[in-house]
C-alpha positions as CSV (number, residue, x, y, z in Angstrom):
1,M,48.9,118.0,142.4
2,R,51.7,118.4,139.8
3,P,54.6,117.4,141.6
4,A,57.5,120.3,142.0
5,L,60.9,120.9,142.8
6,R,62.3,124.0,144.6
7,L,66.5,124.7,145.0
8,L,66.2,128.5,146.1
9,S,64.0,130.2,148.2
10,N,62.7,133.6,147.4
11,E,65.0,135.9,149.3
12,L,68.3,133.4,147.9
13,I,66.6,134.6,144.3
14,E,66.3,138.1,145.3
15,R,69.6,138.6,146.6
16,I,71.3,136.6,143.5
17,V,69.1,138.9,141.0
18,A,70.4,142.1,143.3
19,E,74.2,141.3,143.0
20,A,73.4,140.6,139.0
21,R,72.2,143.9,138.4
22,D,74.9,145.2,140.7
23,V,77.9,143.3,138.5
24,L,76.0,144.9,135.3
25,S,75.6,148.3,136.8
26,K,79.0,148.9,138.2
27,L,81.5,146.7,136.6
28,G,79.3,146.7,133.0
29,V,79.1,143.7,130.2
30,E,81.1,144.1,127.4
31,I,79.6,144.2,124.0
32,H,81.8,143.7,120.6
33,N,79.3,145.3,118.4
34,Q,79.2,148.9,117.7
35,S,76.2,149.6,116.4
36,V,74.9,147.6,119.8
37,L,77.3,149.6,121.6
38,E,75.6,152.9,120.4
39,M,72.1,151.7,121.0
40,L,72.6,151.0,124.7
41,A,74.6,154.4,124.8
42,D,71.3,156.1,123.3
43,H,69.2,154.6,125.7
44,G,71.0,156.0,128.6
45,A,73.8,153.5,129.2
46,E,77.2,154.2,130.1
47,A,79.0,153.0,127.4
48,D,82.9,153.7,127.0
49,F,83.8,152.4,123.5
50,E,87.2,152.2,123.8
51,S,87.3,149.4,126.0
52,R,84.1,148.8,124.7
53,R,82.6,147.9,128.3
54,V,78.7,149.3,129.1
55,R,77.3,149.9,132.7
56,L,73.4,149.7,132.5
57,S,71.3,151.6,134.9
58,Q,68.2,150.3,137.5
59,D,66.3,151.8,135.4
60,I,67.5,150.4,131.9
61,I,67.1,146.7,133.5
62,D,63.9,147.6,134.8
63,N,62.5,149.2,132.0
64,A,63.4,146.0,129.9
65,L,62.1,143.9,132.3
66,K,58.7,145.2,132.5
67,T,58.8,144.9,128.1
68,V,59.1,141.4,128.1
69,P,56.6,138.8,127.5
70,G,55.6,136.2,130.7
71,S,55.0,133.4,127.6
72,F,54.6,133.1,124.2
73,Q,53.8,130.3,121.6
74,L,55.2,128.2,119.4
75,F,53.9,127.0,115.5
76,D,54.6,124.1,113.1
77,T,55.4,124.7,109.3
78,L,51.3,123.9,108.9
79,G,50.8,127.2,111.1
80,N,49.4,124.9,114.1
81,Q,50.2,125.7,117.9
82,T,52.5,123.1,119.3
83,H,54.2,125.3,122.1
84,D,52.9,127.6,125.2
85,F,55.3,128.4,126.9
86,A,53.5,129.3,129.9
87,G,53.3,128.9,133.8
88,D,54.9,125.2,134.4
89,N,54.2,123.7,130.9
90,V,57.2,121.5,129.7
91,Y,58.4,120.5,126.1
92,F,61.3,118.6,125.1
93,T,63.6,119.1,122.4
94,P,67.0,117.3,121.1
95,G,70.0,119.0,122.1
96,S,71.8,121.1,119.3
97,A,74.7,121.7,117.0
98,A,76.7,118.3,117.4
99,I,79.8,117.9,115.4
100,N,79.2,114.3,115.9
101,I,76.7,110.9,115.4
102,L,76.5,108.1,117.4
103,D,76.9,105.5,114.2
104,G,74.1,103.1,115.4
105,A,75.2,100.5,112.9
106,T,79.3,100.4,113.9
107,G,78.9,102.2,117.4
108,Q,81.5,104.5,116.4
109,M,81.4,108.3,116.6
110,R,82.0,110.1,113.4
111,R,81.1,113.4,111.0
112,P,77.7,113.4,110.2
113,T,76.2,113.7,106.3
114,T,72.9,114.7,104.6
115,A,71.2,111.7,104.6
116,D,71.6,111.3,108.5
117,Y,70.3,114.7,108.9
118,I,67.4,113.9,107.1
119,R,67.1,110.6,108.6
120,Y,66.8,112.3,111.9
121,V,64.3,115.2,110.8
122,K,62.0,112.1,109.7
123,L,63.1,110.2,112.9
124,T,61.6,113.6,115.3
125,S,59.0,113.9,113.2
126,G,57.5,110.4,114.7
127,L,58.6,110.9,118.5
128,R,55.6,112.1,120.1
129,H,57.2,113.5,123.5
130,I,59.4,115.4,121.3
131,A,57.6,118.6,120.6
132,S,60.3,120.2,118.3
133,Q,63.4,119.5,115.8
134,S,66.3,121.5,116.8
135,T,69.3,122.2,113.9
136,A,71.2,118.9,115.7
137,F,73.8,118.5,114.0
138,I,76.2,119.8,111.8
139,P,76.6,118.2,108.3
140,A,80.1,118.1,107.0
141,D,78.9,117.3,103.4
142,V,78.4,121.0,102.9
143,D,80.2,124.4,103.4
144,E,80.9,125.0,106.9
145,R,79.6,129.0,105.8
146,I,76.4,127.6,104.7
147,S,75.6,124.5,107.6
148,D,74.0,127.2,110.3
149,S,71.3,127.4,107.1
150,Y,71.6,124.2,105.7
151,R,70.2,122.4,108.6
152,L,67.4,124.7,109.3
153,Y,66.8,124.3,105.1
154,L,66.3,120.1,105.8
155,S,64.5,120.8,109.0
156,L,61.5,122.7,107.0
157,L,61.5,120.8,104.0
158,Y,61.1,117.3,105.3
159,G,59.6,118.0,109.2
160,E,56.9,119.9,110.1
161,K,57.7,120.8,114.1
162,P,59.0,123.9,114.7
163,V,62.9,124.4,115.0
164,V,65.2,125.5,117.8
165,T,68.3,127.0,115.8
166,G,70.5,129.6,115.2
167,A,73.1,131.7,113.1
168,F,77.1,131.3,113.5
169,T,77.1,134.6,111.8
170,V,75.6,137.5,111.0
171,E,75.3,136.9,107.5
172,G,73.3,133.9,107.8
173,F,70.9,135.5,109.9
174,E,69.8,137.0,106.6
175,I,69.3,133.3,104.6
176,M,67.9,131.5,107.8
177,K,64.9,134.8,107.6
178,D,64.5,134.2,104.4
179,L,64.1,130.1,104.8
180,Q,61.2,131.1,107.6
181,L,59.5,133.8,105.0
182,A,59.2,131.1,102.1
183,V,57.1,128.5,104.9
184,R,55.0,131.7,106.9
185,Q,54.5,133.8,103.0
186,S,55.1,137.2,104.9
187,A,56.8,139.2,107.9
188,Q,53.2,139.6,109.3
189,A,52.1,136.2,109.0
190,L,55.7,134.6,110.7
191,K,55.7,137.6,113.6
192,E,51.8,136.1,114.6
193,K,52.7,132.1,114.1
194,P,57.0,131.8,115.0
195,L,58.0,129.1,113.3
196,T,61.9,128.8,115.4
197,I,63.7,129.7,118.5
198,F,67.4,131.1,118.0
199,S,69.7,130.1,120.3
200,C,71.6,133.7,121.6
201,C,74.8,132.5,123.5
202,P,76.6,135.8,125.7
203,T,80.3,134.6,126.7
204,A,81.4,134.1,129.7
205,P,82.6,136.1,131.7
206,I,79.5,138.8,131.0
207,K,80.4,139.6,127.8
208,W,78.3,139.9,124.2
209,S,80.7,139.2,120.7
210,E,79.7,141.1,117.5
211,V,77.6,138.2,116.3
212,T,75.4,137.0,118.8
213,S,74.6,140.2,119.7
214,Q,74.0,141.0,116.2
215,N,71.8,138.1,115.8
216,L,70.2,139.0,119.0
217,V,69.0,142.5,117.5
218,D,67.9,141.0,114.0
219,C,65.6,138.6,115.8
220,A,64.0,141.1,118.2
221,R,63.7,143.0,115.0
222,W,61.7,140.5,113.2
223,S,60.0,139.0,116.2
224,I,61.8,135.3,115.7
225,P,62.0,134.4,119.6
226,V,65.3,133.3,121.0
227,E,66.4,131.5,124.3
228,F,69.5,132.8,125.7
229,I,72.0,130.3,126.5
230,S,74.8,131.7,129.4
231,M,77.9,129.0,130.1
232,P,78.8,129.9,133.2
233,L,82.2,126.9,134.1
234,S,81.7,126.9,138.0
235,G,85.4,127.2,139.0
236,F,87.2,127.9,135.6
237,M,84.9,130.9,133.9
238,A,82.7,131.3,136.8
239,P,82.7,131.3,140.2
240,V,83.0,127.7,141.8
241,T,80.1,128.1,143.9
242,L,76.8,127.1,142.4
243,V,75.5,130.7,144.1
244,G,78.3,132.5,142.3
245,S,77.4,131.1,139.2
246,L,74.1,131.4,139.0
247,V,74.8,135.6,139.9
248,Q,77.4,135.1,136.5
249,Q,74.5,133.6,134.8
250,T,72.0,136.1,136.2
251,A,74.1,139.1,134.2
252,E,74.8,137.7,131.8
253,T,71.3,136.9,130.4
254,L,69.7,140.1,132.1
255,S,72.0,142.0,129.9
256,G,70.8,139.9,126.7
257,V,67.1,140.9,128.0
258,V,68.1,144.6,128.3
259,I,69.7,144.3,124.4
260,S,66.6,142.0,123.0
261,Q,64.4,144.7,124.4
262,L,65.8,147.8,123.6
263,A,65.9,146.6,120.2
264,S,62.3,145.7,120.0
265,P,60.0,146.1,123.0
266,G,58.1,143.0,123.7
267,H,60.6,140.5,121.8
268,A,59.7,137.0,122.6
269,I,62.4,135.6,125.1
270,L,63.2,132.3,126.9
271,Y,65.6,132.7,129.9
272,G,67.5,129.4,129.8
273,G,71.3,128.4,129.5
274,S,73.5,125.6,129.1
275,P,75.7,126.1,132.2
276,A,78.3,123.1,133.5
277,I,81.1,122.7,136.4
278,F,84.1,122.4,135.5
279,D,86.0,118.6,136.3
280,V,89.4,119.7,137.1
281,R,90.5,116.2,136.9
282,Y,89.9,115.7,133.5
283,E,89.4,119.5,132.1
284,T,85.9,118.9,131.2
285,T,82.2,120.4,131.3
286,P,80.3,117.6,132.2
287,M,76.8,117.8,131.7
288,G,76.0,114.7,133.6
289,A,77.0,116.6,136.7
290,I,74.3,116.8,139.7
291,E,75.9,120.6,140.5
292,T,75.3,121.2,136.5
293,M,71.4,120.0,136.9
294,M,70.8,121.8,139.7
295,I,71.9,125.4,138.6
296,N,69.7,124.6,135.2
297,C,66.9,123.9,137.4
298,A,68.0,127.2,139.7
299,N,68.4,129.4,136.8
300,S,65.0,128.7,136.4
301,E,63.8,129.4,139.2
302,I,65.4,133.1,138.7
303,G,63.6,133.3,135.1
304,K,59.7,132.3,136.4
305,H,60.3,134.9,138.9
306,L,61.8,137.7,136.9
307,G,58.5,137.2,134.8
308,M,60.0,135.2,132.0
309,P,59.4,131.4,130.5
310,T,62.8,129.4,130.6
311,Q,64.9,127.1,128.7
312,G,67.6,124.5,130.2
313,Y,70.4,122.5,128.5
314,I,69.5,119.1,130.7
315,A,68.1,115.6,129.7
316,L,71.7,114.9,128.5
317,S,74.9,112.5,129.2
318,D,78.4,112.8,128.8
319,A,79.0,109.0,128.0
320,K,80.3,107.7,124.4
321,Q,77.6,105.2,124.4
322,L,73.8,104.4,124.3
323,D,75.1,102.8,128.2
324,S,74.0,102.9,131.8
325,Q,75.7,106.0,132.7
326,A,73.8,107.9,129.6
327,G,70.3,106.6,130.6
328,L,71.4,107.6,134.3
329,E,72.2,111.2,133.6
330,T,69.7,111.8,131.1
331,A,66.4,110.4,133.1
332,L,67.9,112.2,136.0
333,G,68.1,115.7,134.3
334,A,64.7,115.1,132.4
335,V,62.9,114.7,136.0
336,L,64.7,117.3,137.8
337,A,63.9,119.9,134.7
338,A,60.4,118.6,134.5
339,L,59.6,119.3,138.4
340,A,61.5,122.4,137.8
341,G,59.4,124.0,135.6
342,I,61.8,124.5,133.1
343,N,59.4,125.2,130.2
344,S,62.1,124.4,127.1
345,I,64.2,121.1,128.3
346,S,66.9,120.9,125.4
347,G,69.2,117.7,125.1
348,P,67.4,114.4,124.2
349,G,70.1,112.7,122.3
350,M,73.4,114.0,122.8
351,L,76.0,112.8,123.8
352,D,80.0,113.4,125.0
353,F,79.6,116.9,126.5
354,E,77.1,118.4,123.7
355,S,79.6,117.1,120.9
356,C,77.5,114.1,119.5
357,Q,74.0,113.7,118.9
358,S,72.6,109.5,119.0
359,L,69.5,108.8,116.9
360,E,69.2,105.5,119.0
361,K,69.4,107.5,122.2
362,L,66.7,110.1,120.9
363,V,64.0,107.2,120.6
364,V,65.1,106.1,124.2
365,D,65.1,109.5,125.5
366,N,61.5,110.4,124.2
367,E,60.5,107.1,126.3
368,I,62.0,109.3,129.5
369,A,60.4,112.4,128.2
370,G,57.1,110.0,128.3
371,M,57.7,108.9,132.1
372,T,58.4,111.9,133.4
373,Y,55.3,113.6,131.8
374,R,53.6,111.4,133.4
375,L,55.2,111.4,136.7
376,L,53.7,115.3,136.3
377,R,50.4,114.5,135.8
378,G,51.0,113.4,139.5
379,I,48.1,111.0,141.5
380,E,44.5,111.8,141.7
381,P,41.6,110.2,142.8
382,R,39.6,108.6,140.3
383,E,36.3,106.9,141.4
384,D,38.2,105.8,144.2
385,F,36.3,106.9,147.1
386,P,34.1,105.4,148.6
387,S,36.9,102.4,148.0
388,I,34.6,99.6,149.7
389,P,32.4,98.3,146.1
390,I,36.0,98.3,144.4
391,F,37.3,95.7,147.0
392,E,34.0,93.9,147.0
393,E,34.3,93.2,143.2
394,L,38.0,92.1,143.7
395,L,37.5,89.6,146.8
396,R,34.5,88.0,143.9
397,E,36.5,88.4,141.4
398,K,39.5,87.6,142.7
399,H,41.3,90.2,139.6
400,L,40.2,93.3,138.2
401,L,41.8,93.1,134.6
402,I,38.1,93.7,133.1
403,A,36.2,95.6,136.0
404,D,35.0,98.8,134.8
405,H,37.2,101.3,136.7
406,T,40.0,99.4,135.2
407,R,38.8,100.0,131.5
408,R,37.8,103.8,132.5
409,H,40.8,104.9,133.8
410,L,43.9,102.6,132.6
411,R,45.1,104.6,130.4
412,Q,44.9,107.9,132.8
413,E,47.1,106.1,135.4
414,I,49.5,103.7,133.2
415,A,51.6,105.4,130.5
416,F,52.7,102.2,128.0
417,P,56.6,102.8,126.6
418,G,57.5,101.5,123.7
419,P,58.9,98.9,121.7
420,V,62.4,100.1,122.8
421,I,61.3,99.6,127.0
422,D,61.9,95.9,127.7
423,R,58.9,95.2,130.4
424,A,58.7,91.1,129.3
425,T,59.6,87.8,131.4
426,R,62.7,87.0,130.6
427,A,61.3,83.7,129.0
428,R,59.4,85.6,126.5
429,W,62.5,88.3,126.0
430,L,64.9,85.4,125.2
431,K,61.7,84.2,122.9
432,E,61.8,87.1,121.0
433,G,65.6,87.7,120.7
434,G,67.3,88.5,123.5
435,T,67.6,91.8,122.3
436,T,69.4,94.6,124.1
437,L,68.7,98.3,124.4
438,G,70.7,99.3,122.0
439,E,69.3,96.9,119.4
440,R,65.6,97.9,120.2
441,A,66.6,101.5,119.8
442,S,68.1,100.8,116.4
443,R,65.2,99.0,115.4
444,E,63.2,101.9,116.1
445,V,64.7,104.3,114.0
446,A,64.3,102.1,111.4
447,R,61.0,101.3,111.9
448,L,60.1,105.2,112.5
449,V,62.5,106.2,109.9
450,A,60.5,104.1,107.2
451,S,56.8,105.2,108.3
452,S,57.5,108.5,108.1
453,T,55.3,110.4,105.8
454,P,56.4,113.6,103.9
455,S,55.6,116.9,105.0
456,R,52.4,118.5,104.1
457,L,53.7,122.1,103.8
458,A,52.9,123.4,100.1
459,E,54.9,122.5,97.3
460,E,55.4,126.0,96.5
461,S,57.0,126.6,99.3
462,K,59.5,123.4,99.1
463,S,60.9,124.8,95.9
464,E,60.8,128.3,97.1
465,L,63.1,126.9,99.9
466,T,65.2,124.8,97.9
467,R,65.5,127.7,95.6
468,L,67.2,130.4,98.3
469,M,69.2,127.5,99.9
470,T,70.7,126.6,96.2
471,G,71.4,130.4,95.6
472,E,72.9,130.6,99.2
473,A,75.1,127.4,98.6
474,R,76.6,129.0,95.0
475,R,77.1,131.8,96.3
476,H,79.4,130.2,98.6
477,G,81.2,128.0,96.0
478,M,78.8,124.7,95.8
479,D,77.5,123.7,92.4
480,D,75.2,122.6,94.2
481,L,73.4,121.1,97.3
482,P,74.4,117.1,98.2
483,P,71.6,114.9,97.1
484,R,69.2,113.7,98.7
485,D,67.1,110.8,97.6
486,G,70.1,108.2,97.2
487,A,70.0,108.9,93.6
488,G,72.6,111.8,92.9
489,N,69.6,113.9,93.0
490,S,69.4,117.3,95.1
491,R,65.5,117.3,94.7
């Protein structure tokens, strides 16, 4: 039996959804994009072009919910399926768009570079329990106007896993779409085998900016899946109660569903978010707070009730180092998210309120994900009945280390973590150097990066990726891309 978590009754879910629909039909949603306003008005929404507020009728919402897919798949750069966002399937992806990296050598946060990003992609390629890449942090050695497309470029050039990403500008979408076409070769192939998921973020309270709403429409028209990242802040930019925040998050996400499905019926989406409570003591938005985790899990219940696969920013920490708080918050979030059946769990590697990524934490979080997957397999009998024969053998042999039963079921029953997790005796631990968690994590990062193999993407596709990215960089005043091979060369 797969263990599961429920926080909301069906009756409460239905009430939250009904209230959110009421908000959209009576108060409306603010849209700062003329073409999206016109599209909504053309489909019967009550649009006030002066105030930019649109009221969505119940029929418009119902029609959008009828066309949204209940599941979709994701594929790597080679065209192999890696994800099936259906039912309670769970996948982990690193947290995204951090502005800092925690330097494993110095223990200090700093701005990341291209070299850091390449190490990250190589590392992620070797993490068995992390199913996809994300554009995890923003290299500071390129013009900020190409930072979104540049991260996707490096991800596709050096890694094979699909990418969770997003565009910061309307113009940025074009090059990011072209980079994907360079991998897939045609729009039809990209539609049949999606390679990325774009994050599309409404603004609290219940608003869509020009950029995010245009990105959403562009993704829909190119059949690029999106994840909705609504970000209510309980007690600040959303009601302080968890239910009130869920009403707002539901309204914001439903408005995105409507835009998506009007732009392209059947467009694949993840019903997600990055909610947080607001800690009035420090004026911070703690992602490691239990209430934040509860909103994430409950939001997934609402999305599944509406028939959509789900996402959540959870399994991350507000700590500033790889310490006990980082482990506590990340592990608790990962377990709760998995038990709630959140299909795409975003967050591993992240620290400091989503602003910092740590490669060392990412390898630890990979182990947390592995333990979580073992939990999801639950407890099942494996030739355990009748039990008398195995106990007779135990009494006779005084152990079961080499019993046939042990050899048949050891690997299914017990998940053995990698070298980051210490399970040695104290004597052996001391003999092997008495290493700390941070030291073991740094060693594992170095091992995985050194042992990584080049992406098997066709060389012509790699060349086209570089041609496209170089052209985009020069369009924004850069003579060339930063060196990538340590010898001052871009190739």
